[in-house]
mmCIF file of the N, C-alpha and C atoms, coordinates in Angstrom:
data_MODEL
# 
_entry.id   MODEL 
# 
loop_
_atom_site.group_PDB 
_atom_site.id 
_atom_site.type_symbol 
_atom_site.label_atom_id 
_atom_site.label_alt_id 
_atom_site.label_comp_id 
_atom_site.label_asym_id 
_atom_site.label_entity_id 
_atom_site.label_seq_id 
_atom_site.pdbx_PDB_ins_code 
_atom_site.Cartn_x 
_atom_site.Cartn_y 
_atom_site.Cartn_z 
_atom_site.occupancy 
_atom_site.B_iso_or_equiv 
_atom_site.pdbx_formal_charge 
_atom_site.auth_seq_id 
_atom_site.auth_comp_id 
_atom_site.auth_asym_id 
_atom_site.auth_atom_id 
_atom_site.pdbx_PDB_model_num 
ATOM 1   N N  . MET A 1 1  ? -22.173 -37.811 17.766 1.00 0.00 ? 1  MET A N  1 
ATOM 2   C CA . MET A 1 1  ? -23.142 -36.796 17.494 1.00 0.00 ? 1  MET A CA 1 
ATOM 3   C C  . MET A 1 1  ? -22.471 -35.528 16.945 1.00 0.00 ? 1  MET A C  1 
ATOM 4   N N  . ALA A 1 2  ? -21.341 -35.200 17.479 1.00 0.00 ? 2  ALA A N  1 
ATOM 5   C CA . ALA A 1 2  ? -20.647 -33.987 17.023 1.00 0.00 ? 2  ALA A CA 1 
ATOM 6   C C  . ALA A 1 2  ? -20.290 -34.091 15.545 1.00 0.00 ? 2  ALA A C  1 
ATOM 7   N N  . THR A 1 3  ? -19.975 -35.293 15.081 1.00 0.00 ? 3  THR A N  1 
ATOM 8   C CA . THR A 1 3  ? -19.647 -35.482 13.673 1.00 0.00 ? 3  THR A CA 1 
ATOM 9   C C  . THR A 1 3  ? -20.859 -35.198 12.796 1.00 0.00 ? 3  THR A C  1 
ATOM 10  N N  . LEU A 1 4  ? -22.034 -35.650 13.241 1.00 0.00 ? 4  LEU A N  1 
ATOM 11  C CA . LEU A 1 4  ? -23.251 -35.384 12.487 1.00 0.00 ? 4  LEU A CA 1 
ATOM 12  C C  . LEU A 1 4  ? -23.517 -33.880 12.385 1.00 0.00 ? 4  LEU A C  1 
ATOM 13  N N  . VAL A 1 5  ? -23.360 -33.199 13.494 1.00 0.00 ? 5  VAL A N  1 
ATOM 14  C CA . VAL A 1 5  ? -23.570 -31.751 13.505 1.00 0.00 ? 5  VAL A CA 1 
ATOM 15  C C  . VAL A 1 5  ? -22.558 -31.066 12.591 1.00 0.00 ? 5  VAL A C  1 
ATOM 16  N N  . ALA A 1 6  ? -21.298 -31.491 12.672 1.00 0.00 ? 6  ALA A N  1 
ATOM 17  C CA . ALA A 1 6  ? -20.242 -30.879 11.856 1.00 0.00 ? 6  ALA A CA 1 
ATOM 18  C C  . ALA A 1 6  ? -20.492 -31.096 10.360 1.00 0.00 ? 6  ALA A C  1 
ATOM 19  N N  . ARG A 1 7  ? -21.100 -32.224 10.004 1.00 0.00 ? 7  ARG A N  1 
ATOM 20  C CA . ARG A 1 7  ? -21.406 -32.508 8.598  1.00 0.00 ? 7  ARG A CA 1 
ATOM 21  C C  . ARG A 1 7  ? -22.649 -31.780 8.115  1.00 0.00 ? 7  ARG A C  1 
ATOM 22  N N  . GLY A 1 8  ? -23.342 -31.114 9.036  1.00 0.00 ? 8  GLY A N  1 
ATOM 23  C CA . GLY A 1 8  ? -24.544 -30.382 8.652  1.00 0.00 ? 8  GLY A CA 1 
ATOM 24  C C  . GLY A 1 8  ? -25.788 -31.230 8.575  1.00 0.00 ? 8  GLY A C  1 
ATOM 25  N N  . GLU A 1 9  ? -25.785 -32.345 9.287  1.00 0.00 ? 9  GLU A N  1 
ATOM 26  C CA . GLU A 1 9  ? -26.963 -33.225 9.326  1.00 0.00 ? 9  GLU A CA 1 
ATOM 27  C C  . GLU A 1 9  ? -28.169 -32.437 9.843  1.00 0.00 ? 9  GLU A C  1 
ATOM 28  N N  . PRO A 1 10 ? -29.332 -32.604 9.218  1.00 0.00 ? 10 PRO A N  1 
ATOM 29  C CA . PRO A 1 10 ? -30.532 -31.928 9.734  1.00 0.00 ? 10 PRO A CA 1 
ATOM 30  C C  . PRO A 1 10 ? -30.821 -32.345 11.184 1.00 0.00 ? 10 PRO A C  1 
ATOM 31  N N  . SER A 1 11 ? -31.481 -31.462 11.918 1.00 0.00 ? 11 SER A N  1 
ATOM 32  C CA . SER A 1 11 ? -31.713 -31.719 13.347 1.00 0.00 ? 11 SER A CA 1 
ATOM 33  C C  . SER A 1 11 ? -32.463 -33.019 13.586 1.00 0.00 ? 11 SER A C  1 
ATOM 34  N N  . ARG A 1 12 ? -33.392 -33.381 12.717 1.00 0.00 ? 12 ARG A N  1 
ATOM 35  C CA . ARG A 1 12 ? -34.140 -34.634 12.905 1.00 0.00 ? 12 ARG A CA 1 
ATOM 36  C C  . ARG A 1 12 ? -33.190 -35.834 12.904 1.00 0.00 ? 12 ARG A C  1 
ATOM 37  N N  . GLY A 1 13 ? -32.172 -35.825 12.044 1.00 0.00 ? 13 GLY A N  1 
ATOM 38  C CA . GLY A 1 13 ? -31.196 -36.909 12.001 1.00 0.00 ? 13 GLY A CA 1 
ATOM 39  C C  . GLY A 1 13 ? -30.332 -36.959 13.246 1.00 0.00 ? 13 GLY A C  1 
ATOM 40  N N  . VAL A 1 14 ? -29.952 -35.797 13.755 1.00 0.00 ? 14 VAL A N  1 
ATOM 41  C CA . VAL A 1 14 ? -29.145 -35.743 14.977 1.00 0.00 ? 14 VAL A CA 1 
ATOM 42  C C  . VAL A 1 14 ? -29.956 -36.272 16.150 1.00 0.00 ? 14 VAL A C  1 
ATOM 43  N N  . PHE A 1 15 ? -31.215 -35.831 16.273 1.00 0.00 ? 15 PHE A N  1 
ATOM 44  C CA . PHE A 1 15 ? -32.053 -36.303 17.371 1.00 0.00 ? 15 PHE A CA 1 
ATOM 45  C C  . PHE A 1 15 ? -32.356 -37.799 17.249 1.00 0.00 ? 15 PHE A C  1 
ATOM 46  N N  . ALA A 1 16 ? -32.488 -38.309 16.029 1.00 0.00 ? 16 ALA A N  1 
ATOM 47  C CA . ALA A 1 16 ? -32.693 -39.746 15.838 1.00 0.00 ? 16 ALA A CA 1 
ATOM 48  C C  . ALA A 1 16 ? -31.460 -40.528 16.309 1.00 0.00 ? 16 ALA A C  1 
ATOM 49  N N  . ALA A 1 17 ? -30.281 -40.009 16.044 1.00 0.00 ? 17 ALA A N  1 
ATOM 50  C CA . ALA A 1 17 ? -29.048 -40.667 16.501 1.00 0.00 ? 17 ALA A CA 1 
ATOM 51  C C  . ALA A 1 17 ? -28.959 -40.652 18.029 1.00 0.00 ? 17 ALA A C  1 
ATOM 52  N N  . VAL A 1 18 ? -29.358 -39.542 18.641 1.00 0.00 ? 18 VAL A N  1 
ATOM 53  C CA . VAL A 1 18 ? -29.377 -39.470 20.106 1.00 0.00 ? 18 VAL A CA 1 
ATOM 54  C C  . VAL A 1 18 ? -30.370 -40.479 20.662 1.00 0.00 ? 18 VAL A C  1 
ATOM 55  N N  . ALA A 1 19 ? -31.561 -40.556 20.056 1.00 0.00 ? 19 ALA A N  1 
ATOM 56  C CA . ALA A 1 19 ? -32.574 -41.520 20.500 1.00 0.00 ? 19 ALA A CA 1 
ATOM 57  C C  . ALA A 1 19 ? -32.056 -42.949 20.384 1.00 0.00 ? 19 ALA A C  1 
ATOM 58  N N  . GLN A 1 20 ? -31.327 -43.247 19.318 1.00 0.00 ? 20 GLN A N  1 
ATOM 59  C CA . GLN A 1 20 ? -30.760 -44.585 19.135 1.00 0.00 ? 20 GLN A CA 1 
ATOM 60  C C  . GLN A 1 20 ? -29.755 -44.907 20.239 1.00 0.00 ? 20 GLN A C  1 
ATOM 61  N N  . GLU A 1 21 ? -28.874 -43.992 20.539 1.00 0.00 ? 21 GLU A N  1 
ATOM 62  C CA . GLU A 1 21 ? -27.878 -44.226 21.590 1.00 0.00 ? 21 GLU A CA 1 
ATOM 63  C C  . GLU A 1 21 ? -28.542 -44.435 22.948 1.00 0.00 ? 21 GLU A C  1 
ATOM 64  N N  . VAL A 1 22 ? -29.536 -43.621 23.259 1.00 0.00 ? 22 VAL A N  1 
ATOM 65  C CA . VAL A 1 22 ? -30.250 -43.760 24.534 1.00 0.00 ? 22 VAL A CA 1 
ATOM 66  C C  . VAL A 1 22 ? -30.975 -45.095 24.582 1.00 0.00 ? 22 VAL A C  1 
ATOM 67  N N  . GLY A 1 23 ? -31.646 -45.466 23.484 1.00 0.00 ? 23 GLY A N  1 
ATOM 68  C CA . GLY A 1 23 ? -32.372 -46.739 23.432 1.00 0.00 ? 23 GLY A CA 1 
ATOM 69  C C  . GLY A 1 23 ? -31.476 -47.940 23.628 1.00 0.00 ? 23 GLY A C  1 
ATOM 70  N N  . ARG A 1 24 ? -30.297 -47.910 23.056 1.00 0.00 ? 24 ARG A N  1 
ATOM 71  C CA . ARG A 1 24 ? -29.357 -49.022 23.217 1.00 0.00 ? 24 ARG A CA 1 
ATOM 72  C C  . ARG A 1 24 ? -28.717 -49.034 24.599 1.00 0.00 ? 24 ARG A C  1 
ATOM 73  N N  . LEU A 1 25 ? -28.522 -47.870 25.177 1.00 0.00 ? 25 LEU A N  1 
ATOM 74  C CA . LEU A 1 25 ? -27.913 -47.768 26.495 1.00 0.00 ? 25 LEU A CA 1 
ATOM 75  C C  . LEU A 1 25 ? -28.847 -48.298 27.575 1.00 0.00 ? 25 LEU A C  1 
ATOM 76  N N  . LEU A 1 26 ? -30.149 -48.063 27.463 1.00 0.00 ? 26 LEU A N  1 
ATOM 77  C CA . LEU A 1 26 ? -31.069 -48.349 28.570 1.00 0.00 ? 26 LEU A CA 1 
ATOM 78  C C  . LEU A 1 26 ? -31.471 -49.812 28.805 1.00 0.00 ? 26 LEU A C  1 
ATOM 79  N N  . PRO A 1 27 ? -31.587 -50.745 28.074 1.00 0.00 ? 27 PRO A N  1 
ATOM 80  C CA . PRO A 1 27 ? -31.974 -50.955 26.692 1.00 0.00 ? 27 PRO A CA 1 
ATOM 81  C C  . PRO A 1 27 ? -33.490 -50.820 26.548 1.00 0.00 ? 27 PRO A C  1 
ATOM 82  N N  . ALA A 1 28 ? -33.936 -50.167 25.506 1.00 0.00 ? 28 ALA A N  1 
ATOM 83  C CA . ALA A 1 28 ? -35.356 -49.921 25.267 1.00 0.00 ? 28 ALA A CA 1 
ATOM 84  C C  . ALA A 1 28 ? -35.720 -50.396 23.868 1.00 0.00 ? 28 ALA A C  1 
ATOM 85  N N  . ASP A 1 29 ? -37.004 -50.648 23.666 1.00 0.00 ? 29 ASP A N  1 
ATOM 86  C CA . ASP A 1 29 ? -37.491 -51.032 22.348 1.00 0.00 ? 29 ASP A CA 1 
ATOM 87  C C  . ASP A 1 29 ? -37.838 -49.822 21.497 1.00 0.00 ? 29 ASP A C  1 
ATOM 88  N N  . LEU A 1 30 ? -38.172 -48.707 22.161 1.00 0.00 ? 30 LEU A N  1 
ATOM 89  C CA . LEU A 1 30 ? -38.580 -47.500 21.466 1.00 0.00 ? 30 LEU A CA 1 
ATOM 90  C C  . LEU A 1 30 ? -38.116 -46.293 22.259 1.00 0.00 ? 30 LEU A C  1 
ATOM 91  N N  . THR A 1 31 ? -37.535 -45.327 21.581 1.00 0.00 ? 31 THR A N  1 
ATOM 92  C CA . THR A 1 31 ? -37.092 -44.093 22.222 1.00 0.00 ? 31 THR A CA 1 
ATOM 93  C C  . THR A 1 31 ? -37.599 -42.917 21.394 1.00 0.00 ? 31 THR A C  1 
ATOM 94  N N  . LEU A 1 32 ? -38.229 -41.967 22.057 1.00 0.00 ? 32 LEU A N  1 
ATOM 95  C CA . LEU A 1 32 ? -38.732 -40.765 21.399 1.00 0.00 ? 32 LEU A CA 1 
ATOM 96  C C  . LEU A 1 32 ? -38.167 -39.541 22.099 1.00 0.00 ? 32 LEU A C  1 
ATOM 97  N N  . ILE A 1 33 ? -37.834 -38.536 21.331 1.00 0.00 ? 33 ILE A N  1 
ATOM 98  C CA . ILE A 1 33 ? -37.340 -37.281 21.885 1.00 0.00 ? 33 ILE A CA 1 
ATOM 99  C C  . ILE A 1 33 ? -38.276 -36.175 21.435 1.00 0.00 ? 33 ILE A C  1 
ATOM 100 N N  . GLY A 1 34 ? -38.704 -35.363 22.385 1.00 0.00 ? 34 GLY A N  1 
ATOM 101 C CA . GLY A 1 34 ? -39.603 -34.261 22.074 1.00 0.00 ? 34 GLY A CA 1 
ATOM 102 C C  . GLY A 1 34 ? -39.214 -33.019 22.842 1.00 0.00 ? 34 GLY A C  1 
ATOM 103 N N  . ARG A 1 35 ? -39.720 -31.915 22.384 1.00 0.00 ? 35 ARG A N  1 
ATOM 104 C CA . ARG A 1 35 ? -39.470 -30.643 23.044 1.00 0.00 ? 35 ARG A CA 1 
ATOM 105 C C  . ARG A 1 35 ? -40.815 -30.080 23.505 1.00 0.00 ? 35 ARG A C  1 
ATOM 106 N N  . TYR A 1 36 ? -40.825 -29.573 24.735 1.00 0.00 ? 36 TYR A N  1 
ATOM 107 C CA . TYR A 1 36 ? -42.046 -29.023 25.301 1.00 0.00 ? 36 TYR A CA 1 
ATOM 108 C C  . TYR A 1 36 ? -41.898 -27.532 25.514 1.00 0.00 ? 36 TYR A C  1 
ATOM 109 N N  . GLU A 1 37 ? -42.865 -26.780 25.016 1.00 0.00 ? 37 GLU A N  1 
ATOM 110 C CA . GLU A 1 37 ? -42.914 -25.336 25.236 1.00 0.00 ? 37 GLU A CA 1 
ATOM 111 C C  . GLU A 1 37 ? -44.374 -24.988 25.505 1.00 0.00 ? 37 GLU A C  1 
ATOM 112 N N  . ASP A 1 38 ? -44.608 -24.310 26.613 1.00 0.00 ? 38 ASP A N  1 
ATOM 113 C CA . ASP A 1 38 ? -45.965 -23.927 26.991 1.00 0.00 ? 38 ASP A CA 1 
ATOM 114 C C  . ASP A 1 38 ? -46.868 -25.164 26.944 1.00 0.00 ? 38 ASP A C  1 
ATOM 115 N N  . ASP A 1 39 ? -47.886 -25.149 26.107 1.00 0.00 ? 39 ASP A N  1 
ATOM 116 C CA . ASP A 1 39 ? -48.814 -26.275 26.016 1.00 0.00 ? 39 ASP A CA 1 
ATOM 117 C C  . ASP A 1 39 ? -48.686 -27.018 24.692 1.00 0.00 ? 39 ASP A C  1 
ATOM 118 N N  . VAL A 1 40 ? -47.465 -27.059 24.134 1.00 0.00 ? 40 VAL A N  1 
ATOM 119 C CA . VAL A 1 40 ? -47.240 -27.709 22.844 1.00 0.00 ? 40 VAL A CA 1 
ATOM 120 C C  . VAL A 1 40 ? -46.032 -28.632 22.934 1.00 0.00 ? 40 VAL A C  1 
ATOM 121 N N  . GLN A 1 41 ? -46.191 -29.842 22.395 1.00 0.00 ? 41 GLN A N  1 
ATOM 122 C CA . GLN A 1 41 ? -45.075 -30.781 22.282 1.00 0.00 ? 41 GLN A CA 1 
ATOM 123 C C  . GLN A 1 41 ? -44.697 -30.856 20.809 1.00 0.00 ? 41 GLN A C  1 
ATOM 124 N N  . THR A 1 42 ? -43.398 -30.799 20.521 1.00 0.00 ? 42 THR A N  1 
ATOM 125 C CA . THR A 1 42 ? -42.900 -30.923 19.157 1.00 0.00 ? 42 THR A CA 1 
ATOM 126 C C  . THR A 1 42 ? -41.990 -32.139 19.092 1.00 0.00 ? 42 THR A C  1 
ATOM 127 N N  . GLY A 1 43 ? -42.319 -33.090 18.207 1.00 0.00 ? 43 GLY A N  1 
ATOM 128 C CA . GLY A 1 43 ? -41.482 -34.270 18.028 1.00 0.00 ? 43 GLY A CA 1 
ATOM 129 C C  . GLY A 1 43 ? -40.146 -33.901 17.430 1.00 0.00 ? 43 GLY A C  1 
ATOM 130 N N  . ALA A 1 44 ? -39.070 -34.492 17.968 1.00 0.00 ? 44 ALA A N  1 
ATOM 131 C CA . ALA A 1 44 ? -37.731 -34.148 17.492 1.00 0.00 ? 44 ALA A CA 1 
ATOM 132 C C  . ALA A 1 44 ? -37.022 -35.326 16.836 1.00 0.00 ? 44 ALA A C  1 
ATOM 133 N N  . GLY A 1 45 ? -37.232 -36.540 17.317 1.00 0.00 ? 45 GLY A N  1 
ATOM 134 C CA . GLY A 1 45 ? -36.548 -37.697 16.752 1.00 0.00 ? 45 GLY A CA 1 
ATOM 135 C C  . GLY A 1 45 ? -36.982 -38.961 17.447 1.00 0.00 ? 45 GLY A C  1 
ATOM 136 N N  . GLY A 1 46 ? -36.699 -40.097 16.834 1.00 0.00 ? 46 GLY A N  1 
ATOM 137 C CA . GLY A 1 46 ? -37.069 -41.367 17.433 1.00 0.00 ? 46 GLY A CA 1 
ATOM 138 C C  . GLY A 1 46 ? -36.269 -42.516 16.867 1.00 0.00 ? 46 GLY A C  1 
ATOM 139 N N  . TRP A 1 47 ? -36.354 -43.652 17.564 1.00 0.00 ? 47 TRP A N  1 
ATOM 140 C CA . TRP A 1 47 ? -35.625 -44.866 17.172 1.00 0.00 ? 47 TRP A CA 1 
ATOM 141 C C  . TRP A 1 47 ? -36.396 -46.075 17.683 1.00 0.00 ? 47 TRP A C  1 
ATOM 142 N N  . SER A 1 48 ? -36.387 -47.172 16.930 1.00 0.00 ? 48 SER A N  1 
ATOM 143 C CA . SER A 1 48 ? -36.987 -48.420 17.397 1.00 0.00 ? 48 SER A CA 1 
ATOM 144 C C  . SER A 1 48 ? -35.994 -49.561 17.230 1.00 0.00 ? 48 SER A C  1 
ATOM 145 N N  . ALA A 1 49 ? -36.023 -50.487 18.170 1.00 0.00 ? 49 ALA A N  1 
ATOM 146 C CA . ALA A 1 49 ? -35.101 -51.625 18.157 1.00 0.00 ? 49 ALA A CA 1 
ATOM 147 C C  . ALA A 1 49 ? -35.349 -52.544 16.969 1.00 0.00 ? 49 ALA A C  1 
ATOM 148 N N  . THR A 1 50 ? -36.569 -52.528 16.417 1.00 0.00 ? 50 THR A N  1 
ATOM 149 C CA . THR A 1 50 ? -36.888 -53.395 15.283 1.00 0.00 ? 50 THR A CA 1 
ATOM 150 C C  . THR A 1 50 ? -36.382 -52.837 13.966 1.00 0.00 ? 50 THR A C  1 
ATOM 151 N N  . GLY A 1 51 ? -35.962 -51.573 13.969 1.00 0.00 ? 51 GLY A N  1 
ATOM 152 C CA . GLY A 1 51 ? -35.516 -50.940 12.735 1.00 0.00 ? 51 GLY A CA 1 
ATOM 153 C C  . GLY A 1 51 ? -36.648 -50.324 11.939 1.00 0.00 ? 51 GLY A C  1 
ATOM 154 N N  . GLU A 1 52 ? -37.885 -50.497 12.424 1.00 0.00 ? 52 GLU A N  1 
ATOM 155 C CA . GLU A 1 52 ? -39.034 -49.889 11.765 1.00 0.00 ? 52 GLU A CA 1 
ATOM 156 C C  . GLU A 1 52 ? -38.945 -48.371 11.881 1.00 0.00 ? 52 GLU A C  1 
ATOM 157 N N  . PRO A 1 53 ? -39.388 -47.645 10.867 1.00 0.00 ? 53 PRO A N  1 
ATOM 158 C CA . PRO A 1 53 ? -39.387 -46.186 10.966 1.00 0.00 ? 53 PRO A CA 1 
ATOM 159 C C  . PRO A 1 53 ? -40.297 -45.722 12.111 1.00 0.00 ? 53 PRO A C  1 
ATOM 160 N N  . VAL A 1 54 ? -39.880 -44.703 12.796 1.00 0.00 ? 54 VAL A N  1 
ATOM 161 C CA . VAL A 1 54 ? -40.669 -44.137 13.893 1.00 0.00 ? 54 VAL A CA 1 
ATOM 162 C C  . VAL A 1 54 ? -41.289 -42.848 13.390 1.00 0.00 ? 54 VAL A C  1 
ATOM 163 N N  . PRO A 1 55 ? -42.629 -42.837 13.258 1.00 0.00 ? 55 PRO A N  1 
ATOM 164 C CA . PRO A 1 55 ? -43.254 -41.600 12.785 1.00 0.00 ? 55 PRO A CA 1 
ATOM 165 C C  . PRO A 1 55 ? -43.142 -40.510 13.852 1.00 0.00 ? 55 PRO A C  1 
ATOM 166 N N  . ILE A 1 56 ? -42.648 -39.370 13.467 1.00 0.00 ? 56 ILE A N  1 
ATOM 167 C CA . ILE A 1 56 ? -42.502 -38.242 14.386 1.00 0.00 ? 56 ILE A CA 1 
ATOM 168 C C  . ILE A 1 56 ? -43.532 -37.193 13.977 1.00 0.00 ? 56 ILE A C  1 
ATOM 169 N N  . ARG A 1 57 ? -44.482 -36.994 14.864 1.00 0.00 ? 57 ARG A N  1 
ATOM 170 C CA . ARG A 1 57 ? -45.502 -35.977 14.585 1.00 0.00 ? 57 ARG A CA 1 
ATOM 171 C C  . ARG A 1 57 ? -44.912 -34.607 14.836 1.00 0.00 ? 57 ARG A C  1 
ATOM 172 N N  . GLY A 1 58 ? -45.435 -33.640 14.151 1.00 0.00 ? 58 GLY A N  1 
ATOM 173 C CA . GLY A 1 58 ? -44.986 -32.265 14.345 1.00 0.00 ? 58 GLY A CA 1 
ATOM 174 C C  . GLY A 1 58 ? -45.432 -31.735 15.693 1.00 0.00 ? 58 GLY A C  1 
ATOM 175 N N  . ARG A 1 59 ? -46.143 -30.655 15.686 1.00 0.00 ? 59 ARG A N  1 
ATOM 176 C CA . ARG A 1 59 ? -46.586 -30.010 16.919 1.00 0.00 ? 59 ARG A CA 1 
ATOM 177 C C  . ARG A 1 59 ? -47.909 -30.604 17.373 1.00 0.00 ? 59 ARG A C  1 
ATOM 178 N N  . VAL A 1 60 ? -47.989 -30.916 18.663 1.00 0.00 ? 60 VAL A N  1 
ATOM 179 C CA . VAL A 1 60 ? -49.204 -31.464 19.251 1.00 0.00 ? 60 VAL A CA 1 
ATOM 180 C C  . VAL A 1 60 ? -49.583 -30.594 20.435 1.00 0.00 ? 60 VAL A C  1 
ATOM 181 N N  . SER A 1 61 ? -50.812 -30.074 20.426 1.00 0.00 ? 61 SER A N  1 
ATOM 182 C CA . SER A 1 61 ? -51.284 -29.282 21.560 1.00 0.00 ? 61 SER A CA 1 
ATOM 183 C C  . SER A 1 61 ? -51.586 -30.203 22.728 1.00 0.00 ? 61 SER A C  1 
ATOM 184 N N  . LEU A 1 62 ? -51.122 -29.825 23.898 1.00 0.00 ? 62 LEU A N  1 
ATOM 185 C CA . LEU A 1 62 ? -51.343 -30.607 25.097 1.00 0.00 ? 62 LEU A CA 1 
ATOM 186 C C  . LEU A 1 62 ? -52.503 -30.025 25.883 1.00 0.00 ? 62 LEU A C  1 
ATOM 187 N N  . GLY A 1 63 ? -53.112 -30.872 26.649 1.00 0.00 ? 63 GLY A N  1 
ATOM 188 C CA . GLY A 1 63 ? -54.220 -30.447 27.475 1.00 0.00 ? 63 GLY A CA 1 
ATOM 189 C C  . GLY A 1 63 ? -55.310 -31.494 27.463 1.00 0.00 ? 63 GLY A C  1 
ATOM 190 N N  . GLY A 1 64 ? -56.144 -31.456 28.452 1.00 0.00 ? 64 GLY A N  1 
ATOM 191 C CA . GLY A 1 64 ? -57.194 -32.456 28.513 1.00 0.00 ? 64 GLY A CA 1 
ATOM 192 C C  . GLY A 1 64 ? -56.640 -33.794 28.943 1.00 0.00 ? 64 GLY A C  1 
ATOM 193 N N  . ARG A 1 65 ? -57.117 -34.841 28.288 1.00 0.00 ? 65 ARG A N  1 
ATOM 194 C CA . ARG A 1 65 ? -56.695 -36.194 28.649 1.00 0.00 ? 65 ARG A CA 1 
ATOM 195 C C  . ARG A 1 65 ? -55.929 -36.811 27.490 1.00 0.00 ? 65 ARG A C  1 
ATOM 196 N N  . ASN A 1 66 ? -54.605 -36.777 27.570 1.00 0.00 ? 66 ASN A N  1 
ATOM 197 C CA . ASN A 1 66 ? -53.775 -37.423 26.569 1.00 0.00 ? 66 ASN A CA 1 
ATOM 198 C C  . ASN A 1 66 ? -52.521 -37.953 27.236 1.00 0.00 ? 66 ASN A C  1 
ATOM 199 N N  . VAL A 1 67 ? -51.818 -38.818 26.539 1.00 0.00 ? 67 VAL A N  1 
ATOM 200 C CA . VAL A 1 67 ? -50.644 -39.474 27.107 1.00 0.00 ? 67 VAL A CA 1 
ATOM 201 C C  . VAL A 1 67 ? -49.535 -38.478 27.419 1.00 0.00 ? 67 VAL A C  1 
ATOM 202 N N  . SER A 1 68 ? -49.373 -37.477 26.582 1.00 0.00 ? 68 SER A N  1 
ATOM 203 C CA . SER A 1 68 ? -48.281 -36.521 26.758 1.00 0.00 ? 68 SER A CA 1 
ATOM 204 C C  . SER A 1 68 ? -48.543 -35.493 27.847 1.00 0.00 ? 68 SER A C  1 
ATOM 205 N N  . ASP A 1 69 ? -49.777 -35.401 28.296 1.00 0.00 ? 69 ASP A N  1 
ATOM 206 C CA . ASP A 1 69 ? -50.148 -34.374 29.263 1.00 0.00 ? 69 ASP A CA 1 
ATOM 207 C C  . ASP A 1 69 ? -49.678 -34.714 30.657 1.00 0.00 ? 69 ASP A C  1 
# 
């Protein structure tokens, strides 16, 4: 990860690499990384074992009845 940061990789790429390492370590089929502030979740990166792209949504307001709440 430090190499990616040193090369100036955008944060989404660094977080995707972290998600990949965590997914392989656990082992998981899907790993998502997000940041929570107040009542908002911001997608940071993701990885899937199938190699399919993981869509990362931007900011999502939390509250009510949702999975992230």
